[in-house]
C-alpha positions as CSV (number, residue, x, y, z in Angstrom):
1,M,-60.3,80.9,210.1
2,S,-58.2,78.0,211.5
3,G,-54.6,77.3,210.8
4,K,-51.7,79.5,210.0
5,L,-50.3,80.9,206.8
6,T,-46.7,80.1,207.8
7,D,-44.1,80.1,205.1
8,T,-46.4,82.3,203.0
9,K,-45.4,85.6,201.3
10,I,-48.2,87.9,200.1
11,A,-47.8,91.1,198.0
12,I,-50.2,94.0,198.5
13,L,-49.9,96.2,195.4
14,A,-50.8,99.8,196.0
15,T,-49.9,103.4,195.5
16,N,-51.1,106.8,196.8
17,G,-54.8,107.1,197.2
18,F,-55.5,103.5,198.3
19,E,-58.5,103.0,200.5
20,Q,-57.1,102.9,204.0
21,S,-59.2,100.1,205.4
22,E,-58.8,97.9,202.2
23,L,-55.1,97.9,202.6
24,M,-54.6,97.9,206.4
25,E,-57.3,95.3,207.4
26,P,-56.0,92.6,205.0
27,L,-52.4,93.5,205.9
28,N,-53.1,93.1,209.6
29,K,-55.3,90.0,209.3
30,L,-52.9,88.2,206.9
31,T,-50.0,89.0,209.2
32,D,-51.9,87.8,212.2
33,A,-52.5,84.5,210.3
34,G,-48.7,84.1,210.0
35,A,-48.0,85.4,206.5
36,Q,-45.2,87.7,205.6
37,V,-47.0,90.6,203.9
38,L,-45.1,93.1,201.7
39,V,-46.5,96.4,200.4
40,V,-45.3,96.7,196.8
41,S,-45.6,100.1,195.0
42,P,-44.1,102.2,192.2
43,H,-42.8,104.4,195.1
44,S,-39.8,103.4,197.2
45,D,-40.5,105.0,200.6
46,S,-44.1,105.4,201.7
47,I,-47.6,105.8,200.2
48,R,-50.6,107.6,201.6
49,G,-54.0,106.2,202.0
50,W,-57.5,107.8,201.6
51,S,-59.9,107.5,204.5
52,G,-63.5,108.9,204.2
53,D,-63.2,112.4,202.6
54,N,-59.6,113.0,203.5
55,W,-56.1,111.7,203.1
56,G,-55.4,108.9,205.6
57,D,-52.2,107.5,207.0
58,S,-48.9,106.7,205.3
59,V,-47.7,103.2,204.9
60,D,-44.1,102.1,204.4
61,V,-43.3,100.5,201.1
62,D,-41.4,97.2,201.5
63,M,-40.5,96.7,197.8
64,T,-40.8,98.7,194.6
65,I,-42.7,97.0,191.7
66,K,-39.4,97.0,189.7
67,E,-37.7,95.0,192.5
68,A,-40.8,92.7,192.9
69,L,-40.9,91.9,189.2
70,G,-37.6,90.0,189.6
71,R,-38.9,88.1,192.6
72,V,-42.4,87.1,191.6
73,D,-41.7,83.4,192.3
74,E,-41.2,84.3,196.0
75,F,-44.9,85.4,196.4
76,D,-47.8,83.1,197.0
77,A,-50.7,85.6,196.5
78,L,-51.6,89.1,195.6
79,V,-54.0,91.6,197.2
80,L,-55.3,94.6,195.3
81,P,-56.9,97.2,197.5
82,G,-59.3,99.8,196.1
83,G,-59.7,103.5,196.4
84,V,-60.4,105.6,193.4
85,A,-57.0,107.0,192.7
86,N,-54.9,103.9,193.6
87,P,-56.1,101.4,190.9
88,D,-56.6,104.2,188.3
89,S,-52.9,105.1,188.7
90,L,-51.7,101.4,188.8
91,R,-53.6,100.4,185.7
92,T,-51.5,102.8,183.6
93,N,-48.2,101.4,185.1
94,E,-46.8,98.7,182.8
95,D,-44.7,97.2,185.6
96,A,-47.9,96.9,187.8
97,I,-49.8,95.2,185.0
98,E,-46.9,92.8,184.3
99,F,-46.6,92.0,188.1
100,T,-50.3,91.4,188.5
101,R,-50.5,89.3,185.3
102,S,-47.7,87.1,186.5
103,F,-49.9,85.8,189.4
104,F,-52.5,84.7,186.9
105,K,-49.9,83.0,184.7
106,A,-48.7,81.1,187.7
107,G,-52.2,80.2,188.9
108,K,-51.7,82.0,192.2
109,P,-54.5,83.5,194.3
110,V,-55.4,87.2,193.5
111,S,-57.8,89.2,195.6
112,A,-59.2,92.6,194.6
113,I,-61.7,94.8,196.4
114,C,-63.8,97.9,195.5
115,H,-62.1,99.6,192.6
116,G,-59.2,97.2,192.7
117,P,-60.5,95.1,189.9
118,Q,-59.8,98.0,187.5
119,I,-56.2,96.8,187.4
120,L,-57.4,93.4,186.2
121,I,-59.1,94.9,183.1
122,E,-55.7,96.0,181.9
123,C,-54.3,92.5,182.5
124,D,-56.8,90.9,180.2
125,V,-57.7,88.2,182.7
126,L,-61.4,88.7,183.2
127,Q,-62.9,87.0,180.1
128,G,-65.7,84.7,181.4
129,R,-64.8,85.2,185.1
130,E,-67.4,85.9,187.7
131,V,-66.5,89.0,189.8
132,T,-67.9,91.8,191.9
133,S,-66.7,95.3,192.6
134,Y,-67.8,98.7,193.6
135,K,-70.9,99.3,191.5
136,S,-69.5,102.3,189.5
137,I,-67.0,100.0,187.6
138,K,-69.6,97.2,186.9
139,T,-69.9,98.2,183.2
140,D,-66.1,98.4,182.8
141,L,-65.7,94.9,184.1
142,K,-68.5,93.6,181.9
143,N,-66.9,95.2,178.9
144,A,-63.7,93.4,179.8
145,G,-65.6,90.1,179.5
146,A,-66.4,89.5,183.2
147,R,-69.8,88.2,184.6
148,W,-70.5,90.9,187.3
149,V,-72.7,90.0,190.3
150,D,-73.7,91.9,193.3
151,R,-72.5,89.9,196.3
152,E,-70.2,90.6,199.3
153,V,-67.6,88.2,198.1
154,V,-67.2,86.2,194.8
155,C,-64.5,83.6,194.1
156,D,-63.8,82.2,190.7
157,Q,-60.8,79.9,190.5
158,A,-58.7,81.8,193.1
159,L,-59.8,85.2,191.9
160,T,-61.5,86.7,194.9
161,T,-63.4,90.0,194.6
162,S,-65.6,92.1,196.9
163,R,-67.5,95.4,196.7
164,T,-66.7,97.8,199.5
165,P,-65.0,98.1,202.9
166,D,-68.2,96.7,204.5
167,D,-67.3,93.4,202.8
168,L,-63.8,93.2,204.3
169,P,-64.5,90.3,206.8
170,A,-65.8,88.0,204.0
171,F,-63.1,89.2,201.6
172,I,-60.3,88.5,204.0
173,N,-61.7,85.1,205.1
174,K,-62.1,84.0,201.5
175,T,-58.6,85.4,200.6
176,I,-57.1,83.3,203.4
177,E,-59.0,80.2,202.3
178,E,-57.7,80.6,198.7
179,I,-54.1,81.2,199.8
180,R,-54.3,78.0,201.9
181,E,-55.5,76.1,198.8
182,G,-52.5,77.4,196.8
183,V,-52.2,77.3,193.0
184,H,-55.4,76.8,191.0
185,A,-55.2,75.4,187.5
186,G,-58.3,77.4,186.5
187,Q,-56.6,80.7,187.4
188,K,-53.9,80.3,184.8
189,T,-53.9,82.5,181.7
190,A,-51.9,82.3,178.5
């Protein structure tokens, strides 16, 4: 993991019930690599994570989705943490779907871990793409046209996916690599 992500702005899209480690570890590692990382949410003050069998820590929200929609061009990449409640809630939020889809339209890197790829189903960006996820949503992803595989990290044209918090080191390293590479023509959707 050499080099810095200077002059890079990354959005982490999340709401209450995000998996604590899947938001905090990428946030910390991407920040350590020199990126400016903003937590984007439907909420304006803070959101609370899930850790193990209990509620976890609260994280300050840097920007609401409504604010971020008008500033999508400022972001270089998007990270979608999992947790069960987090992506299930976001996939019903039209602004979250539009915000996420905009990264694909621009060919920018998107990384989703665990249940995070559920949001991508609603964005209609998975047809023919190779992905992985938490095993309980495998059929959902296949039904959305994805080719699901069981590996710690999968990257298909700047779409990086992983299965569980155990895969975070590989997930973060591949995310950083894809951000350094920048826009990918194969990521773009209509």
